N, CA, C and O atoms as a GROMACS GRO file, in nm:
protein
  444
    1MET      N    1   4.722   1.452   3.858
    1MET     CA    2   4.712   1.578   3.927
    1MET      C    3   4.606   1.567   4.037
    1MET      O    4   4.500   1.509   4.016
    2GLU      N    5   4.638   1.622   4.152
    2GLU     CA    6   4.542   1.621   4.262
    2GLU      C    7   4.424   1.712   4.229
    2GLU      O    8   4.438   1.808   4.154
    3SER      N    9   4.308   1.680   4.286
    3SER     CA   10   4.191   1.764   4.261
    3SER      C   11   4.198   1.890   4.347
    3SER      O   12   4.256   1.891   4.455
    4LEU      N   13   4.138   1.996   4.296
    4LEU     CA   14   4.134   2.124   4.366
    4LEU      C   15   3.999   2.140   4.434
    4LEU      O   16   3.898   2.090   4.386
    5ASP      N   17   3.998   2.211   4.547
    5ASP     CA   18   3.871   2.254   4.601
    5ASP      C   19   3.854   2.401   4.568
    5ASP      O   20   3.946   2.465   4.517
    6ILE      N   21   3.738   2.454   4.596
    6ILE     CA   22   3.705   2.591   4.558
    6ILE      C   23   3.795   2.693   4.627
    6ILE      O   24   3.827   2.797   4.569
    7TYR      N   25   3.836   2.665   4.749
    7TYR     CA   26   3.922   2.758   4.824
    7TYR      C   27   4.062   2.764   4.764
    7TYR      O   28   4.119   2.872   4.748
    8ALA      N   29   4.117   2.649   4.731
    8ALA     CA   30   4.250   2.645   4.669
    8ALA      C   31   4.246   2.714   4.532
    8ALA      O   32   4.338   2.787   4.496
    9PHE      N   33   4.139   2.688   4.457
    9PHE     CA   34   4.126   2.753   4.326
    9PHE      C   35   4.123   2.905   4.342
    9PHE      O   36   4.189   2.976   4.266
   10GLY      N   37   4.048   2.955   4.437
   10GLY     CA   38   4.042   3.099   4.461
   10GLY      C   39   4.178   3.158   4.492
   10GLY      O   40   4.211   3.267   4.446
   11GLN      N   41   4.258   3.086   4.570
   11GLN     CA   42   4.393   3.134   4.602
   11GLN      C   43   4.481   3.135   4.477
   11GLN      O   44   4.553   3.232   4.452
   12TYR      N   45   4.474   3.028   4.397
   12TYR     CA   46   4.550   3.025   4.273
   12TYR      C   47   4.506   3.137   4.179
   12TYR      O   48   4.590   3.202   4.116
   13LEU      N   49   4.374   3.160   4.170
   13LEU     CA   50   4.322   3.261   4.079
   13LEU      C   51   4.374   3.400   4.114
   13LEU      O   52   4.390   3.485   4.026
   14SER      N   53   4.398   3.424   4.241
   14SER     CA   54   4.446   3.556   4.282
   14SER      C   55   4.589   3.585   4.234
   14SER      O   56   4.634   3.699   4.240
   15THR      N   57   4.659   3.482   4.187
   15THR     CA   58   4.797   3.501   4.139
   15THR      C   59   4.810   3.475   3.988
   15THR      O   60   4.920   3.456   3.938
   16ILE      N   61   4.697   3.473   3.917
   16ILE     CA   62   4.698   3.440   3.775
   16ILE      C   63   4.779   3.542   3.694
   16ILE      O   64   4.778   3.662   3.723
   17THR      N   65   4.849   3.493   3.594
   17THR     CA   66   4.922   3.578   3.500
   17THR      C   67   4.887   3.535   3.358
   17THR      O   68   4.834   3.425   3.337
   18VAL      N   69   4.916   3.619   3.263
   18VAL     CA   70   4.886   3.586   3.124
   18VAL      C   71   4.964   3.462   3.078
   18VAL      O   72   4.918   3.389   2.991
   19GLU      N   73   5.080   3.440   3.136
   19GLU     CA   74   5.160   3.323   3.101
   19GLU      C   75   5.096   3.192   3.147
   19GLU      O   76   5.129   3.086   3.094
   20ASN      N   77   5.005   3.197   3.244
   20ASN     CA   78   4.939   3.077   3.296
   20ASN      C   79   4.816   3.037   3.215
   20ASN      O   80   4.756   2.933   3.242
   21ILE      N   81   4.778   3.118   3.116
   21ILE     CA   82   4.649   3.100   3.050
   21ILE      C   83   4.665   3.046   2.909
   21ILE      O   84   4.748   3.093   2.830
   22HIS      N   85   4.584   2.946   2.879
   22HIS     CA   86   4.573   2.891   2.744
   22HIS      C   87   4.427   2.903   2.701
   22HIS      O   88   4.337   2.864   2.775
   23GLU      N   89   4.403   2.957   2.583
   23GLU     CA   90   4.268   2.967   2.530
   23GLU      C   91   4.237   2.842   2.448
   23GLU      O   92   4.311   2.806   2.357
   24THR      N   93   4.127   2.776   2.482
   24THR     CA   94   4.084   2.660   2.403
   24THR      C   95   4.021   2.709   2.272
   24THR      O   96   3.981   2.825   2.262
   25MET      N   97   4.013   2.622   2.175
   25MET     CA   98   3.948   2.655   2.048
   25MET      C   99   3.801   2.689   2.073
   25MET      O  100   3.746   2.780   2.010
   26HIS      N  101   3.737   2.615   2.163
   26HIS     CA  102   3.597   2.641   2.197
   26HIS      C  103   3.581   2.783   2.250
   26HIS      O  104   3.490   2.855   2.208
   27PHE      N  105   3.669   2.824   2.341
   27PHE     CA  106   3.665   2.959   2.396
   27PHE      C  107   3.678   3.063   2.284
   27PHE      O  108   3.599   3.157   2.277
   28ARG      N  109   3.776   3.046   2.198
   28ARG     CA  110   3.803   3.140   2.090
   28ARG      C  111   3.681   3.154   1.999
   28ARG      O  112   3.641   3.265   1.964
   29LYS      N  113   3.623   3.040   1.961
   29LYS     CA  114   3.506   3.042   1.871
   29LYS      C  115   3.388   3.110   1.939
   29LYS      O  116   3.317   3.189   1.876
   30ARG      N  117   3.366   3.080   2.066
   30ARG     CA  118   3.252   3.140   2.138
   30ARG      C  119   3.268   3.291   2.153
   30ARG      O  120   3.171   3.365   2.138
   31ILE      N  121   3.387   3.337   2.182
   31ILE     CA  122   3.412   3.481   2.195
   31ILE      C  123   3.380   3.550   2.062
   31ILE      O  124   3.309   3.651   2.059
   32GLU      N  125   3.432   3.494   1.953
   32GLU     CA  126   3.410   3.555   1.821
   32GLU      C  127   3.262   3.554   1.784
   32GLU      O  128   3.211   3.653   1.732
   33THR      N  129   3.193   3.444   1.811
   33THR     CA  130   3.052   3.431   1.776
   33THR      C  131   2.964   3.521   1.861
   33THR      O  132   2.876   3.589   1.810
   34ARG      N  133   2.987   3.520   1.991
   34ARG     CA  134   2.898   3.592   2.083
   34ARG      C  135   2.926   3.740   2.092
   34ARG      O  136   2.833   3.820   2.103
   35PHE      N  137   3.054   3.780   2.086
   35PHE     CA  138   3.090   3.918   2.118
   35PHE      C  139   3.178   3.987   2.015
   35PHE      O  140   3.184   4.110   2.011
   36GLY      N  141   3.248   3.912   1.933
   36GLY     CA  142   3.345   3.970   1.841
   36GLY      C  143   3.486   3.952   1.895
   36GLY      O  144   3.507   3.940   2.015
   37GLU      N  145   3.581   3.951   1.805
   37GLU     CA  146   3.721   3.923   1.837
   37GLU      C  147   3.777   4.014   1.946
   37GLU      O  148   3.853   3.968   2.031
   38GLU      N  149   3.742   4.141   1.945
   38GLU     CA  150   3.798   4.238   2.039
   38GLU      C  151   3.756   4.214   2.183
   38GLU      O  152   3.819   4.266   2.275
   39PHE      N  153   3.650   4.137   2.204
   39PHE     CA  154   3.600   4.116   2.340
   39PHE      C  155   3.699   4.039   2.427
   39PHE      O  156   3.692   4.048   2.550
   40SER      N  157   3.789   3.965   2.368
   40SER     CA  158   3.887   3.889   2.448
   40SER      C  159   3.970   3.984   2.535
   40SER      O  160   4.012   3.946   2.644
   41LYS      N  161   3.995   4.106   2.487
   41LYS     CA  162   4.066   4.205   2.570
   41LYS      C  163   3.988   4.237   2.695
   41LYS      O  164   4.045   4.253   2.803
   42GLU      N  165   3.856   4.247   2.681
   42GLU     CA  166   3.771   4.274   2.796
   42GLU      C  167   3.770   4.156   2.893
   42GLU      O  168   3.764   4.175   3.014
   43VAL      N  169   3.776   4.036   2.840
   43VAL     CA  170   3.782   3.916   2.926
   43VAL      C  171   3.910   3.919   3.009
   43VAL      O  172   3.906   3.895   3.130
   44TYR      N  173   4.022   3.947   2.946
   44TYR     CA  174   4.148   3.952   3.020
   44TYR      C  175   4.150   4.066   3.121
   44TYR      O  176   4.201   4.050   3.232
   45HIS      N  177   4.094   4.180   3.084
   45HIS     CA  178   4.083   4.291   3.180
   45HIS      C  179   4.002   4.246   3.301
   45HIS      O  180   4.040   4.274   3.415
   46THR      N  181   3.893   4.177   3.278
   46THR     CA  182   3.808   4.129   3.387
   46THR      C  183   3.885   4.032   3.476
   46THR      O  184   3.879   4.043   3.599
   47ILE      N  185   3.955   3.938   3.417
   47ILE     CA  186   4.029   3.838   3.495
   47ILE      C  187   4.134   3.904   3.584
   47ILE      O  188   4.148   3.869   3.701
   48PHE      N  189   4.208   4.000   3.528
   48PHE     CA  190   4.320   4.058   3.602
   48PHE      C  191   4.281   4.174   3.693
   48PHE      O  192   4.348   4.198   3.793
   49ASP      N  193   4.175   4.246   3.661
   49ASP     CA  194   4.145   4.368   3.735
   49ASP      C  195   4.017   4.365   3.819
   49ASP      O  196   3.990   4.459   3.893
   50CYS      N  197   3.939   4.260   3.808
   50CYS     CA  198   3.812   4.254   3.880
   50CYS      C  199   3.812   4.138   3.980
   50CYS      O  200   3.880   4.037   3.961
   51THR      N  201   3.734   4.154   4.084
   51THR     CA  202   3.720   4.050   4.186
   51THR      C  203   3.596   3.966   4.154
   51THR      O  204   3.489   4.022   4.128
   52PRO      N  205   3.609   3.835   4.155
   52PRO     CA  206   3.491   3.751   4.130
   52PRO      C  207   3.383   3.775   4.235
   52PRO      O  208   3.412   3.801   4.352
   53VAL      N  209   3.258   3.765   4.191
   53VAL     CA  210   3.145   3.774   4.284
   53VAL      C  211   3.094   3.634   4.319
   53VAL      O  212   3.006   3.619   4.403
   54GLY      N  213   3.149   3.533   4.253
   54GLY     CA  214   3.112   3.396   4.283
   54GLY      C  215   3.200   3.297   4.211
   54GLY      O  216   3.250   3.324   4.101
   55ILE      N  217   3.219   3.182   4.273
   55ILE     CA  218   3.293   3.072   4.212
   55ILE      C  219   3.216   2.944   4.241
   55ILE      O  220   3.183   2.915   4.356
   56LEU      N  221   3.188   2.868   4.136
   56LEU     CA  222   3.122   2.739   4.150
   56LEU      C  223   3.214   2.632   4.093
   56LEU      O  224   3.271   2.649   3.985
   57GLN      N  225   3.227   2.522   4.164
   57GLN     CA  226   3.309   2.412   4.116
   57GLN      C  227   3.222   2.321   4.032
   57GLN      O  228   3.120   2.270   4.080
   58GLN      N  229   3.260   2.300   3.906
   58GLN     CA  230   3.182   2.217   3.816
   58GLN      C  231   3.228   2.071   3.818
   58GLN      O  232   3.146   1.980   3.807
   59ASN      N  233   3.357   2.050   3.831
   59ASN     CA  234   3.412   1.917   3.854
   59ASN      C  235   3.549   1.935   3.919
   59ASN      O  236   3.581   2.046   3.962
   60GLU      N  237   3.629   1.831   3.928
   60GLU     CA  238   3.756   1.839   4.002
   60GLU      C  239   3.852   1.944   3.946
   60GLU      O  240   3.933   1.999   4.021
   61GLN      N  241   3.846   1.972   3.816
   61GLN     CA  242   3.941   2.064   3.756
   61GLN      C  243   3.874   2.177   3.678
   61GLN      O  244   3.943   2.246   3.603
   62LYS      N  245   3.744   2.199   3.694
   62LYS     CA  246   3.675   2.302   3.617
   62LYS      C  247   3.592   2.390   3.710
   62LYS      O  248   3.521   2.340   3.798
   63PHE      N  249   3.602   2.523   3.689
   63PHE     CA  250   3.537   2.619   3.778
   63PHE      C  251   3.465   2.726   3.698
   63PHE      O  252   3.517   2.777   3.599
   64LYS      N  253   3.344   2.759   3.741
   64LYS     CA  254   3.264   2.866   3.682
   64LYS      C  255   3.284   2.990   3.769
   64LYS      O  256   3.246   2.991   3.887
   65VAL      N  257   3.343   3.095   3.711
   65VAL     CA  258   3.374   3.215   3.787
   65VAL      C  259   3.285   3.329   3.737
   65VAL      O  260   3.280   3.357   3.618
   66LEU      N  261   3.215   3.392   3.831
   66LEU     CA  262   3.123   3.501   3.799
   66LEU      C  263   3.187   3.634   3.836
   66LEU      O  264   3.235   3.653   3.947
   67TYR      N  265   3.186   3.726   3.740
   67TYR     CA  266   3.235   3.862   3.760
   67TYR      C  267   3.120   3.958   3.730
   67TYR      O  268   3.044   3.936   3.636
   68ARG      N  269   3.109   4.065   3.808
   68ARG     CA  270   3.008   4.167   3.778
   68ARG      C  271   3.050   4.236   3.648
   68ARG      O  272   3.162   4.286   3.637
   69TYR      N  273   2.959   4.238   3.551
   69TYR     CA  274   2.988   4.301   3.421
   69TYR      C  275   2.930   4.442   3.415
   69TYR      O  276   2.999   4.538   3.381
   70ASN      N  277   2.803   4.453   3.447
   70ASN     CA  278   2.737   4.583   3.455
   70ASN      C  279   2.618   4.569   3.549
   70ASN      O  280   2.607   4.470   3.621
   71GLU      N  281   2.530   4.665   3.547
   71GLU     CA  282   2.415   4.665   3.638
   71GLU      C  283   2.327   4.542   3.621
   71GLU      O  284   2.271   4.492   3.719
   72ASP      N  285   2.314   4.494   3.499
   72ASP     CA  286   2.220   4.385   3.470
   72ASP      C  287   2.282   4.249   3.445
   72ASP      O  288   2.214   4.147   3.455
   73TYR      N  289   2.413   4.246   3.413
   73TYR     CA  290   2.475   4.120   3.372
   73TYR      C  291   2.604   4.090   3.447
   73TYR      O  292   2.678   4.179   3.489
   74ASP      N  293   2.628   3.961   3.462
   74ASP     CA  294   2.757   3.910   3.509
   74ASP      C  295   2.828   3.850   3.388
   74ASP      O  296   2.765   3.802   3.294
   75LEU      N  297   2.960   3.854   3.392
   75LEU     CA  298   3.040   3.787   3.291
   75LEU      C  299   3.085   3.655   3.353
   75LEU      O  300   3.151   3.654   3.457
   76ILE      N  301   3.050   3.546   3.290
   76ILE     CA  302   3.084   3.412   3.338
   76ILE      C  303   3.202   3.360   3.256
   76ILE      O  304   3.198   3.359   3.133
   77ILE      N  305   3.306   3.317   3.326
   77ILE     CA  306   3.422   3.257   3.260
   77ILE      C  307   3.443   3.119   3.320
   77ILE      O  308   3.453   3.104   3.442
   78ILE      N  309   3.449   3.020   3.233
   78ILE     CA  310   3.475   2.883   3.277
   78ILE      C  311   3.625   2.856   3.262
   78ILE      O  312   3.680   2.863   3.152
   79PHE      N  313   3.688   2.826   3.376
   79PHE     CA  314   3.831   2.795   3.380
   79PHE      C  315   3.850   2.645   3.398
   79PHE      O  316   3.783   2.582   3.480
   80GLY      N  317   3.942   2.588   3.323
   80GLY     CA  318   3.989   2.454   3.349
   80GLY      C  319   4.129   2.466   3.408
   80GLY      O  320   4.203   2.557   3.372
   81VAL      N  321   4.166   2.375   3.497
   81VAL     CA  322   4.301   2.375   3.553
   81VAL      C  323   4.371   2.253   3.495
   81VAL      O  324   4.330   2.139   3.517
   82LYS      N  325   4.479   2.279   3.422
   82LYS     CA  326   4.551   2.172   3.353
   82LYS      C  327   4.668   2.117   3.432
   82LYS      O  328   4.702   1.999   3.420
   83ASP      N  329   4.730   2.201   3.513
   83ASP     CA  330   4.847   2.159   3.591
   83ASP      C  331   4.859   2.250   3.711
   83ASP      O  332   4.813   2.365   3.708
   84LEU      N  333   4.922   2.201   3.818
   84LEU     CA  334   4.937   2.281   3.940
   84LEU      C  335   5.080   2.329   3.963
   84LEU      O  336   5.100   2.424   4.039
   85ASP      N  337   5.178   2.268   3.901
   85ASP     CA  338   5.317   2.306   3.928
   85ASP      C  339   5.396   2.325   3.799
   85ASP      O  340   5.458   2.230   3.752
   86PRO      N  341   5.396   2.443   3.742
   86PRO     CA  342   5.324   2.562   3.784
   86PRO      C  343   5.178   2.556   3.739
   86PRO      O  344   5.143   2.478   3.651
   87ILE      N  345   5.096   2.639   3.800
   87ILE     CA  346   4.953   2.640   3.768
   87ILE      C  347   4.932   2.678   3.622
   87ILE      O  348   4.991   2.775   3.574
   88GLN      N  349   4.848   2.604   3.552
   88GLN     CA  350   4.814   2.632   3.412
   88GLN      C  351   4.662   2.627   3.398
   88GLN      O  352   4.598   2.529   3.436
   89TYR      N  353   4.605   2.735   3.344
   89TYR     CA  354   4.460   2.744   3.324
   89TYR      C  355   4.428   2.732   3.177
   89TYR      O  356   4.507   2.770   3.091
   90SER      N  357   4.311   2.678   3.149
   90SER     CA  358   4.256   2.688   3.014
   90SER      C  359   4.125   2.763   3.026
   90SER      O  360   4.045   2.738   3.116
   91LEU      N  361   4.104   2.856   2.934
   91LEU     CA  362   3.976   2.926   2.926
   91LEU      C  363   3.886   2.841   2.839
   91LEU      O  364   3.913   2.822   2.721
   92VAL      N  365   3.779   2.790   2.898
   92VAL     CA  366   3.691   2.696   2.830
   92VAL      C  367   3.582   2.769   2.752
   92VAL      O  368   3.561   2.740   2.634
   93THR      N  369   3.513   2.863   2.816
   93THR     CA  370   3.411   2.942   2.750
   93THR      C  371   3.382   3.066   2.833
   93THR      O  372   3.430   3.081   2.945
   94CYS      N  373   3.303   3.154   2.775
   94CYS     CA  374   3.270   3.282   2.839
   94CYS      C  375   3.133   3.325   2.788
   94CYS      O  376   3.104   3.312   2.669
   95PHE      N  377   3.050   3.376   2.877
   95PHE     CA  378   2.919   3.426   2.836
   95PHE      C  379   2.866   3.524   2.940
   95PHE      O  380   2.916   3.529   3.053
   96LYS      N  381   2.766   3.601   2.902
   96LYS     CA  382   2.700   3.691   2.996
   96LYS      C  383   2.575   3.622   3.049
   96LYS      O  384   2.510   3.545   2.979
   97GLU      N  385   2.544   3.653   3.176
   97GLU     CA  386   2.427   3.594   3.240
   97GLU      C  387   2.362   3.703   3.324
   97GLU      O  388   2.431   3.784   3.386
   98ALA      N  389   2.231   3.706   3.327
   98ALA     CA  390   2.161   3.806   3.407
   98ALA      C  391   2.206   3.798   3.551
   98ALA      O  392   2.204   3.690   3.610
   99SER      N  393   2.246   3.911   3.609
   99SER     CA  394   2.296   3.911   3.747
   99SER      C  395   2.188   3.872   3.847
   99SER      O  396   2.220   3.829   3.958
  100LYS      N  397   2.062   3.886   3.812
  100LYS     CA  398   1.955   3.848   3.904
  100LYS      C  399   1.955   3.698   3.931
  100LYS      O  400   1.898   3.654   4.031
  101ARG      N  401   2.017   3.618   3.846
  101ARG     CA  402   2.028   3.474   3.871
  101ARG      C  403   2.119   3.446   3.990
  101ARG      O  404   2.105   3.343   4.056
  102ARG      N  405   2.211   3.537   4.019
  102ARG     CA  406   2.305   3.521   4.128
  102ARG      C  407   2.251   3.577   4.259
  102ARG      O  408   2.288   3.530   4.366
  103MET      N  409   2.164   3.676   4.252
  103MET     CA  410   2.120   3.747   4.372
  103MET      C  411   1.985   3.697   4.419
  103MET      O  412   1.899   3.660   4.340
  104ARG      N  413   1.968   3.698   4.550
  104ARG     CA  414   1.839   3.664   4.611
  104ARG      C  415   1.745   3.781   4.596
  104ARG      O  416   1.789   3.894   4.574
  105ASP      N  417   1.616   3.756   4.609
  105ASP     CA  418   1.517   3.863   4.595
  105ASP      C  419   1.538   3.976   4.694
  105ASP      O  420   1.523   4.093   4.658
  106ASP      N  421   1.572   3.944   4.821
  106ASP     CA  422   1.591   4.050   4.920
  106ASP      C  423   1.714   4.134   4.890
  106ASP      O  424   1.719   4.251   4.928
  107GLU      N  425   1.816   4.077   4.823
  107GLU     CA  426   1.934   4.155   4.785
  107GLU      C  427   1.902   4.250   4.671
  107GLU      O  428   1.951   4.363   4.670
  108ARG      N  429   1.819   4.208   4.576
  108ARG     CA  430   1.782   4.294   4.464
  108ARG      C  431   1.699   4.413   4.513
  108ARG      O  432   1.710   4.523   4.459
  109ALA      N  433   1.618   4.391   4.615
  109ALA     CA  434   1.534   4.497   4.667
  109ALA      C  435   1.616   4.609   4.731
  109ALA      O  436   1.571   4.723   4.737
  110GLN      N  437   1.735   4.577   4.780
  110GLN     CA  438   1.820   4.676   4.845
  110GLN      C  439   1.895   4.764   4.747
  110GLN      O  440   1.938   4.873   4.783
  111ASP      N  441   1.912   4.719   4.622
  111ASP     CA  442   1.989   4.796   4.522
  111ASP      C  443   1.921   4.920   4.479
  111ASP      O  444   1.975   4.994   4.396
   0.00000   0.00000   0.00000
């Protein structure tokens, strides 16, 4: 499979469907441990209904996607790309991170 760049990944992500997603065992265990079983519904709501505030490429097929969760936290979802034709994603892990890690000091002062 050819490697993706961040721009191509962003375009693919804008067309994501539930049929394109596979949950890894690691993802499932982390969701249950960190947030409880029901939180996976919130993860899917975030993926389908929210716009990412950042995307970082971790390697050729893995991307860290940041979504605004609330005033203080971002929801981080790590996506793996398994295939491009058709596009297939794996959800690797998910966690919350303080949103101030994403914002510069001058941006926080404006809020």
